[in-house]
C-alpha positions in Angstrom: 156.9 125.8 95.6 158.8 122.4 94.7 159.1 120.2 98.2 160.6 117.0 97.8 160.9 114.6 100.8 162.5 111.7 101.5 163.3 110.5 98.0 165.1 107.0 97.7 164.9 105.9 94.0 166.9 103.3 91.9 166.9 102.7 88.2 165.3 99.3 87.4 168.3 98.2 85.7 170.8 99.4 88.4 172.5 98.0 91.8 173.1 101.9 93.4 170.7 104.2 94.7 169.9 107.3 92.1 168.8 109.3 94.8 169.3 108.6 98.3 167.2 110.4 101.1 167.1 113.1 98.8 164.8 116.4 100.2 164.8 119.9 99.4 162.5 122.9 99.1 162.7 125.3 96.4 160.7 128.7 97.3 159.0 130.3 94.1 161.1 132.3 92.1 164.4 131.0 93.1 167.3 129.9 90.4 168.6 126.5 92.3 171.7 125.4 90.2 172.4 121.6 90.9 176.3 120.6 90.4 178.4 117.5 91.0 180.2 115.0 89.5 179.1 112.8 86.4 176.6 110.5 87.8 176.1 112.2 91.0 171.9 112.0 90.7 171.2 115.8 88.7 169.5 114.8 86.3 167.4 112.1 88.2 166.6 115.0 90.7 165.5 117.0 87.0 163.5 114.1 86.1 161.3 113.7 89.7 160.5 117.3 89.1 159.2 117.1 85.8 157.3 113.7 86.6 159.6 111.7 84.1 160.4 109.6 87.5 158.5 107.7 87.9 156.4 107.9 84.5 159.1 106.8 82.2 161.9 106.0 84.2 161.0 102.8 85.8 162.7 102.0 88.9 162.4 101.5 93.5 160.7 104.9 94.6 159.8 106.0 97.9 159.1 109.7 98.4 157.0 112.3 97.8 157.0 115.4 95.6 155.1 118.2 94.6 155.1 121.1 92.5 152.8 124.1 93.0 150.7 121.3 95.2 150.2 118.8 92.6 151.7 115.7 93.6 153.9 114.2 90.2 153.8 111.0 91.4 149.8 110.9 91.0 149.5 113.3 88.2 149.6 112.5 84.2 152.2 113.6 82.6 150.4 116.2 80.4 149.2 117.8 84.1 152.8 118.4 84.8 153.8 119.7 82.1 151.5 122.5 81.9 153.8 123.7 84.9 157.2 122.7 84.4 159.2 122.7 81.0 162.1 120.9 80.1 165.3 122.0 77.9 167.0 118.5 77.9 170.8 117.7 77.5 170.5 116.4 74.1 168.0 119.2 72.6 167.1 116.4 69.9 164.8 114.2 72.0 162.5 116.6 72.6 161.7 117.8 68.9 158.5 117.1 67.2 158.6 119.2 64.3 161.3 119.3 61.1 161.3 123.1 61.3 161.9 125.6 63.9 159.1 127.7 63.7 156.9 125.0 64.1 159.0 123.7 67.0 158.5 126.6 69.0 154.8 127.1 68.1 154.1 123.1 68.9 154.0 123.5 73.1 151.5 126.5 72.9 149.5 124.6 69.9 149.2 121.4 72.6 147.6 124.0 75.0 144.9 124.7 72.7 145.6 128.3 72.5 143.5 130.6 69.8 146.5 131.1 66.4 146.6 134.8 67.5 148.0 133.6 70.9 150.5 131.7 69.3 151.5 133.4 66.9 152.2 136.4 69.3 153.8 133.7 71.6 156.6 132.3 68.9 157.2 136.5 67.6 157.9 137.3 71.5 159.7 134.4 72.2 162.1 134.7 69.1 162.7 138.6 69.8 163.4 137.8 73.3 166.0 134.8 72.4 167.6 136.5 69.5 167.2 134.2 66.5 165.4 135.6 64.0 168.2 134.3 61.8 167.3 130.6 62.6 163.5 130.9 62.1 161.4 128.6 59.0 164.9 126.5 58.9 165.2 122.8 58.9 166.1 121.5 62.4 168.0 118.7 61.1 170.4 121.3 59.7 171.2 123.2 62.7 174.3 122.5 64.6 174.3 121.7 68.3 174.1 124.8 69.6 171.8 126.0 67.6 169.5 123.5 68.1 169.9 124.0 71.9 168.7 127.5 71.2 165.7 126.6 69.8 164.7 124.0 72.3 165.0 126.7 75.5 162.8 129.1 73.0 159.9 126.3 72.6 160.1 126.1 76.5 160.0 129.5 77.0 157.1 129.7 74.6 155.0 127.4 77.1 155.8 130.1 79.6 155.5 127.2 82.3 155.6 128.8 86.4 158.6 126.1 86.5 161.8 125.3 84.1 164.6 122.9 84.2 167.6 122.7 82.2 169.6 120.0 82.0 173.4 120.7 81.1 171.9 123.8 78.5 175.2 125.0 77.6 176.8 122.2 76.7 177.0 123.0 73.1 177.0 126.6 73.6 180.2 129.1 72.4 180.4 131.9 74.5 178.1 134.0 72.7 175.7 131.4 73.1 175.7 131.5 76.6 176.4 135.0 77.3 172.6 135.0 75.4 171.0 132.4 77.6 172.5 134.2 80.8 170.6 136.7 79.6 167.2 134.5 79.2 167.8 133.1 82.0 168.0 136.9 84.1 164.5 137.5 82.2 162.9 134.3 83.5 164.2 135.5 87.1 162.2 138.7 86.4 159.2 137.5 85.7 159.2 135.3 88.7 159.7 131.9 87.0 161.1 128.6 89.3 164.3 127.7 87.3 166.8 124.7 88.5 169.7 124.1 86.3 171.8 120.9 86.4 175.5 122.0 84.9 179.0 121.4 85.3 180.0 124.8 83.6 179.7 127.0 86.2 180.8 130.3 85.6 178.4 131.6 83.3 175.6 130.9 86.7 178.1 133.0 89.0 175.1 136.4 89.1 172.1 134.3 88.4 172.0 131.0 90.7 170.4 132.3 94.2 171.3 129.2 95.6 174.1 125.9 94.8 173.2 122.7 95.5 175.9 120.3 95.4 175.3 116.3 95.2 177.6 113.2 95.5 176.3 109.5 95.0 172.8 110.8 95.1 173.6 112.3 98.8 173.2 116.5 99.3 176.5 117.1 100.0 176.6 120.8 100.0 173.5 123.4 100.2 174.8 126.9 100.1 173.9 130.9 98.8 174.9 131.3 95.3 177.3 134.2 96.9 178.8 132.2 99.3 179.4 128.5 96.9 181.1 131.3 94.1 183.4 132.7 96.6 185.1 129.3 96.4 188.4 129.5 94.5 188.6 127.5 91.3 190.9 124.7 93.3 188.1 124.3 96.1 185.9 123.8 93.2 188.8 121.2 91.9 188.4 119.0 94.9 185.0 119.1 94.8 184.8 117.2 91.8 183.4 120.8 89.9 184.8 122.9 87.3 186.1 125.9 87.8 184.6 129.4 87.5 187.5 131.7 86.6 188.5 130.0 83.6 189.5 132.9 81.0 188.4 131.8 77.3 190.8 133.5 75.7 190.7 130.9 73.1 188.1 131.9 71.1 189.1 135.3 70.7 191.3 135.1 67.7 189.3 136.7 65.1 191.1 135.4 61.9 190.7 131.9 60.3 193.8 129.5 60.9 196.0 126.7 62.3 197.4 128.4 65.1 199.8 127.0 67.9 198.2 127.7 71.2 200.8 126.1 73.9 204.6 125.3 73.4 205.2 123.3 76.4 202.7 120.5 74.2 204.9 120.5 71.3 208.0 119.3 73.2 206.6 115.7 72.9 208.0 115.5 69.4 204.8 116.0 66.9 205.9 114.0 63.5 206.7 116.4 60.7 204.9 114.8 58.2 201.6 116.8 57.9 198.1 115.7 56.6 197.2 117.7 53.5 193.8 118.8 52.8 192.9 119.1 48.8 189.6 120.5 47.6 188.4 120.6 50.8 185.4 123.0 49.6 181.8 122.4 50.4 178.1 124.5 50.4 174.8 122.6 50.9 173.6 124.9 48.7 176.0 124.8 45.7 175.6 129.0 45.5 176.5 129.5 49.0 179.9 127.9 50.4 179.9 127.5 53.9 183.5 125.5 54.3 186.8 126.3 52.2 189.6 124.3 53.7 191.2 123.8 50.8 195.6 123.7 51.6 195.2 123.3 55.2 197.9 121.2 56.5 197.8 119.3 60.1 200.8 118.2 61.8 201.1 114.3 62.4 200.0 113.6 66.3 199.0 117.0 67.1 196.1 117.6 69.3 193.6 120.3 67.2 191.1 122.0 69.3 188.8 123.3 66.1 186.9 126.7 67.6 184.6 129.0 66.4 180.6 130.1 66.7 177.9 127.9 66.7 176.8 127.2 63.0 180.2 128.6 61.1 181.0 124.8 60.1 182.6 122.9 62.5 180.6 119.9 62.3 180.4 120.3 59.2 183.7 120.1 58.1 184.2 116.9 60.8 181.7 115.1 58.1 183.5 115.7 55.5 186.9 114.8 56.8 185.2 111.4 58.0 183.5 111.0 54.3 179.9 111.0 55.6 178.4 114.2 54.0 176.9 113.7 51.0 177.7 115.5 48.0 181.6 116.5 49.3 184.5 115.5 47.0 187.4 116.6 48.5 190.8 114.7 49.8 193.4 114.6 52.3 196.7 113.3 51.6 199.8 112.0 53.8 203.0 111.1 52.3 202.1 109.5 49.0 199.1 108.1 50.4 195.5 109.9 49.3 192.3 109.4 50.7 189.1 110.4 49.0 185.5 109.6 49.2 184.6 106.4 51.2 188.2 106.0 51.9 188.2 108.8 54.4 186.0 106.7 56.8 188.8 104.3 56.4 191.4 107.3 57.8 189.0 108.5 60.5 186.8 107.7 63.3 184.1 110.1 64.8 182.6 110.7 68.3 179.7 112.7 67.6 177.6 115.3 69.6 174.6 112.8 69.8 176.6 109.6 70.9 173.0 107.8 70.7 173.3 107.4 67.1 176.7 105.4 67.7 175.9 103.1 70.2 175.2 99.7 69.0 175.9 96.2 71.3 174.3 95.3 74.7 176.7 96.5 77.2 179.7 99.2 77.4 182.3 96.2 77.7 181.4 95.0 74.1 181.2 98.5 72.6 184.4 99.7 73.7 185.7 96.3 72.0 184.2 96.9 68.8 186.7 98.1 66.5 189.3 95.5 68.0 189.9 92.7 65.2 191.0 90.3 68.1 189.7 91.3 71.3 192.5 91.9 74.1 190.8 91.7 77.6 193.7 93.5 79.2 193.6 96.8 77.3 190.1 96.8 77.3 189.7 96.8 81.0 192.9 99.6 81.0 190.5 101.5 78.9 187.7 101.3 81.0 189.7 101.5 84.3 191.2 105.0 82.6 187.4 106.4 81.6 185.9 105.4 85.1 183.9 102.7 83.3 184.6 99.6 85.3 181.9 99.6 87.4 179.7 99.9 84.2 181.2 97.1 81.7 178.5 95.0 81.6 175.4 97.6 81.7 173.7 98.7 77.9 174.7 102.1 77.0 171.8 103.3 76.4 171.0 103.0 80.1 173.5 105.4 81.0 173.8 109.5 81.7 174.8 111.7 78.9 178.6 111.7 80.5 178.9 108.0 80.5 177.6 107.5 77.2 180.3 109.6 76.1 182.8 108.1 77.9 182.2 105.0 76.4 181.8 106.3 72.6 185.8 107.7 73.4 186.6 104.5 74.2 185.8 102.7 71.6 187.5 105.7 69.1 190.7 105.2 70.9 190.9 101.6 70.1 189.5 101.6 66.8 192.1 101.4 63.9 192.0 105.0 62.4 194.7 107.3 62.5 192.2 110.1 62.8 189.7 110.7 65.5 187.9 113.8 65.4 185.5 114.4 69.1 182.6 116.7 68.7 182.2 118.1 72.1 183.7 115.0 74.0 183.3 116.6 77.4 180.2 118.6 77.5 178.7 116.4 79.9 181.8 115.8 82.0 182.6 116.8 85.2 186.7 118.1 86.2 188.0 115.4 86.9 187.2 113.0 84.0 187.8 116.0 82.0 191.0 115.9 83.0 191.4 111.8 82.7 189.7 112.5 79.1 192.4 114.9 78.8 195.4 112.9 79.7 193.7 110.0 77.6 193.8 112.1 74.4 197.5 112.8 74.8 198.1 109.4 75.4 195.9 109.1 71.6 198.3 111.0 70.1 201.1 109.6 70.3 200.0 106.7 68.0 197.0 109.1 66.3 195.9 112.5 65.2 193.2 113.9 67.4 190.9 116.6 66.4 188.5 118.4 69.1 185.4 120.0 68.1 184.8 122.0 71.6 183.9 125.1 73.3 185.7 123.8 76.4 188.6 126.0 77.1 189.7 123.7 79.7 190.1 120.9 78.2 192.2 123.1 75.4 194.2 124.4 78.0 195.1 120.8 79.4 195.5 118.7 75.7 195.4 120.9 73.1 198.6 121.7 70.6 197.0 123.6 68.1 194.0 125.9 67.3 192.1 125.6 64.1 190.0 128.5 64.2 186.5 128.9 62.4 184.8 132.4 61.9 
């Protein structure tokens, strides 16, 4: 059983409470969904359960938290980790090995188990997750979704009593989400207690026994799964939540290519000019080509959704287009101007899946202004307001939540002087309202620039994209 009572917590660098008189009791074997707008306290609640608050994240803390009778605040992290396994929003933050097989074996090894038991757990987990093709691979060569699968598998191999997941589907395709749903169902059958902080809610419709909705650190709703998912998408949207009944038809294409998906957006006068891709071929191994987009044409000022299953080359394509993929020699032309090699870096700006790699300054305001030759305070303030970052403008970017970091990077990209902007899963940590605002901002950006979005977010595609680029 998990018992959290009268928790008041405020991070050291903030003025507002992350959790306000927060209390909840979770019975053994329950699957609980924590939801709410970005920054509502979901991740902080998870950090209480796994002990990262107060052992890693410092701040002002009052109240109590016990897991299986263990006092989380007074017990060392290594003791808590025997009972609680965590899948973080950014899977790279929990990797200790460079190869996938070693990563799954890492936690059982740390428990001091016999070699035969470790191998048995690894083999069993690989079969349960259907990830045989990912074994003995370099973790840094995996896609974001593949890394998420390895992170889930490594936690499962630990066989903890409690499993907490923070935005576990943020980088997964539809097949990956279905796979994760099967794993959660398997964990439920094993009697595990599961707590999931999530924005994409639909996949949990038949899995969550209970749904707790937070706002500004306070519990707003505490309903059974049946009661919560009986609400319409419109009712959920009013709570700042994603809908649960959206059809993902955009991911059902079987043939590759560029396709117009919504003619209503084409009324905004997309330019007649096109970007032409030449010699756009790449493979990490010369004998195995994974990317061949030679002859591709993308209309200027379009908003192109790049879709396809995890691991088919979407992120590799983005890196090639930005001129940051070693060993790539293709080019992109528009009119009589040709961009090749390092010149592509002057054409494109990429917001990565893991934005921690591109946050450089000491404040959100500075980060947004980074690409400006001359800082225009009015323009910067306007972008901060559009992205709901005004109150955070003096905060250090690395102190923000995942969604807040994502919005900061998007703002920086918007004010850069590049012609093509590439967003890799830009809404993975965003709630409904901020996803809508991001979609509107992307539409505005496309009046001046061409936008490519690597995404699994069908709602985002529906709201702002003009074309699909399908990878198979």
